[in-house]
C-alpha positions in Angstrom: -1.1 16.1 -17.0 1.4 14.1 -14.7 4.8 15.8 -16.1 2.7 19.2 -15.6 1.7 18.7 -12.2 5.0 17.1 -11.2 7.0 20.2 -12.7 4.6 22.6 -11.2 4.5 21.0 -7.7 8.7 21.0 -7.9 8.6 24.5 -8.4 6.0 25.4 -5.8 8.6 23.5 -3.7 11.7 25.3 -5.0 10.0 28.8 -4.8 9.2 28.1 -0.7 5.7 27.9 -1.7 6.1 24.5 -0.2 9.2 24.2 2.2 11.2 21.6 3.2 9.6 22.3 6.7 6.2 22.2 5.6 4.3 19.0 7.0 3.0 18.6 3.1 3.9 15.3 1.7 4.1 14.3 -2.3 3.5 11.1 -3.1 4.2 10.0 -6.6 3.4 6.8 -8.2 4.8 5.0 -11.1 1.8 4.1 -12.8 -0.5 6.3 -12.0 -0.9 9.8 -13.6 -1.5 11.8 -10.6 0.2 12.9 -7.4 -1.3 12.9 -3.9 -0.8 15.9 -1.9 -1.0 15.2 2.0 -1.2 17.6 5.0 1.2 14.9 6.9 3.3 11.8 5.9 0.9 8.9 5.3 2.4 5.6 6.1 0.2 2.7 6.0 2.8 0.8 8.0 2.3 2.9 10.7 -1.2 2.8 10.4 -1.1 -0.9 10.7 0.6 -0.6 14.0 -2.2 1.5 15.2 -4.6 -0.6 14.4 -2.9 -3.6 16.1 -2.6 -1.6 18.9 -6.2 -0.7 19.2 -7.1 -4.2 18.8 -4.6 -5.0 21.6 -3.3 -7.8 19.2 -0.9 -10.6 20.7 2.4 -10.1 18.7 2.4 -14.2 18.1 -0.1 -13.4 15.5 0.7 -13.6 12.4 -0.1 -10.5 9.9 -1.4 -11.3 6.1 -1.8 -8.0 4.8 -3.3 -7.1 1.0 -2.8 -3.9 -1.0 -2.9 -2.6 -4.6 -0.8 0.2 -4.6 2.6 1.4 -3.6 1.4 3.2 -0.9 1.1 -0.2 1.0 4.8 -1.1 0.5 5.4 0.3 4.5 2.6 -2.0 5.6 3.8 -4.9 3.1 7.2 -4.7 5.0 5.6 -5.1 8.5 3.3 -8.0 7.9 4.2 -11.7 8.0 2.7 -12.2 4.8 2.1 -9.7 2.1 -0.1 -10.3 -0.8 -0.4 -7.5 -3.9 -3.7 -7.5 -5.8 -3.5 -6.5 -9.4 -6.7 -4.6 -9.6 -6.1 -3.0 -13.0 -4.4 -4.9 -15.6 -3.0 -1.8 -17.5 -1.3 -0.9 -14.6 2.0 -2.1 -13.1 2.8 -0.7 -9.5 6.0 -1.6 -7.9 4.5 -3.7 -4.9 6.9 -4.8 -2.5 5.3 -7.9 -1.4 6.2 -11.5 -1.1 2.6 -12.6 -3.2 0.4 -11.5 -5.7 -3.1 -12.3 -7.2 -5.5 -11.0 -9.7 -8.2 -8.9 -8.5 -10.7 -11.5 -10.2 -9.2 -14.4 -8.0 -9.4 -12.3 -4.8 -13.1 -13.6 -3.5 -12.2 -17.1 -4.1 -8.7 -16.9 -2.4 -10.8 -14.9 0.8 -13.6 -17.4 0.9 -10.9 -20.4 0.8 -8.4 -18.5 3.5 -11.7 -18.0 6.0 -12.6 -21.6 5.4 -9.4 -22.8 6.5 -9.5 -20.6 9.3 -6.9 -18.3 8.3 -4.0 -20.4 7.8 -2.4 -19.0 5.0 -0.3 -21.2 2.4 0.7 -20.0 -0.6 -0.9 -22.8 -2.4 -4.3 -20.9 -1.5 -3.2 -18.3 -4.3 -2.9 -20.6 -7.1 
């Protein structure tokens, strides 16, 4: 279905059903058989900024961000430590993160991280 959806979406854009001035945003993923259509540009990097501002976080605090999708890449870029979670062995999304972890190891990693007062070291991932 993805090629058909993509083709129809492109046709709609070129036939001005979805104009370049439109606030609609298409999100295409390298490993998923679907498209996301949003009413505005979704950016988890900006969402991360908003959460940090809401929490009034001190800029000296290090940010660790975990994500499992290509739409996490903007937040990965803003984080001090970025960890891609491989939640489906059949998919290989293009994650722009520093580290990666398999989903089945995530609970242990988070438990150890918590026990270590959230002091990250890459040894925790192995």
